[in-house]
C-alpha positions as semicolon CSV with decimal commas, in nm:
position;residue;x (nm);y (nm);z (nm)
1;M;-12,617;7,014;9,812
2;K;-12,624;6,808;10,159
3;Y;-12,908;6,700;10,367
4;L;-13,030;6,934;10,621
5;T;-12,779;6,975;10,880
6;E;-12,825;7,097;11,240
7;K;-12,651;7,428;11,152
8;L;-12,887;7,492;10,855
9;K;-13,180;7,402;11,098
10;H;-13,041;7,672;11,330
11;Q;-13,016;7,914;11,051
12;A;-13,376;7,858;10,900
13;L;-13,576;7,828;11,243
14;P;-13,599;8,201;11,301
15;I;-13,685;8,295;10,940
16;L;-13,957;8,007;10,938
17;L;-14,087;8,125;11,286
18;Q;-14,108;8,492;11,161
19;E;-14,308;8,392;10,842
20;F;-14,547;8,127;11,013
21;G;-14,504;8,144;11,390
22;F;-14,498;7,788;11,527
23;N;-14,773;7,653;11,278
24;C;-14,765;7,380;11,047
25;V;-14,700;7,479;10,688
26;L;-14,906;7,204;10,545
27;C;-15,233;7,195;10,757
28;E;-15,170;7,565;10,921
29;K;-15,267;7,447;11,260
30;P;-15,028;7,526;11,542
31;I;-14,753;7,286;11,652
32;E;-14,825;7,246;12,018
33;K;-14,557;7,200;12,288
34;G;-14,451;6,845;12,303
35;Q;-14,561;6,743;11,946
36;N;-14,331;6,597;11,697
37;Y;-14,237;6,827;11,402
38;D;-14,007;6,829;11,107
39;F;-13,827;7,048;10,892
40;A;-14,023;6,972;10,571
41;H;-13,889;6,990;10,243
42;L;-14,187;7,121;10,041
43;N;-14,089;6,971;9,700
44;D;-13,995;6,638;9,866
45;N;-13,628;6,678;9,780
46;P;-13,440;6,619;10,093
47;R;-13,122;6,767;9,935
48;D;-13,285;7,097;9,831
49;N;-13,238;7,319;10,133
50;R;-13,325;7,650;10,010
51;F;-13,524;7,853;10,254
52;E;-13,804;7,863;10,006
53;N;-13,844;7,491;10,022
54;L;-13,854;7,463;10,404
55;G;-14,109;7,483;10,642
56;L;-14,196;7,350;10,990
57;A;-14,460;7,068;10,973
58;H;-14,625;6,829;11,210
59;H;-14,455;6,513;11,164
60;V;-14,776;6,331;11,089
61;C;-14,858;6,597;10,809
62;N;-14,506;6,567;10,680
63;V;-14,539;6,193;10,619
64;Q;-14,913;6,234;10,512
65;M;-14,800;6,482;10,236
66;I;-14,644;6,189;10,045
67;N;-14,973;6,077;9,934
68;D;-15,201;6,388;9,996
69;I;-15,253;6,584;9,675
70;D;-15,402;6,893;9,854
71;M;-15,092;6,926;10,072
72;K;-14,865;6,890;9,762
73;F;-15,051;7,143;9,596
74;R;-15,012;7,373;9,892
75;A;-14,653;7,305;9,914
76;K;-14,583;7,368;9,551
77;D;-14,794;7,703;9,588
78;L;-14,601;7,805;9,866
79;I;-14,280;7,763;9,704
80;R;-14,384;7,955;9,398
81;Q;-14,500;8,258;9,615
82;R;-14,170;8,255;9,838
83;E;-13,968;8,255;9,486
84;E;-14,177;8,529;9,324
85;A;-14,151;8,742;9,681
86;G;-13,764;8,690;9,650
87;F;-13,789;8,488;9,972
């Protein structure tokens, strides 16, 4: 699969907002107006653009997830929950 395109972001955004609101999937805090945010790939694979693997995240949290075990566990758990729910 290709990297996340603007078209895929446009398709994913309403789904992600419905599920989480405008909150970071990694720290669960609101993404405030003007804060940098990313479309995070929860399994760290930028080519895996399934909706189960995507979430909005503070840019800082998305970068921090690389070395933060707790965030990685949260991300993997979220993917698992979504897959089981048929997301």
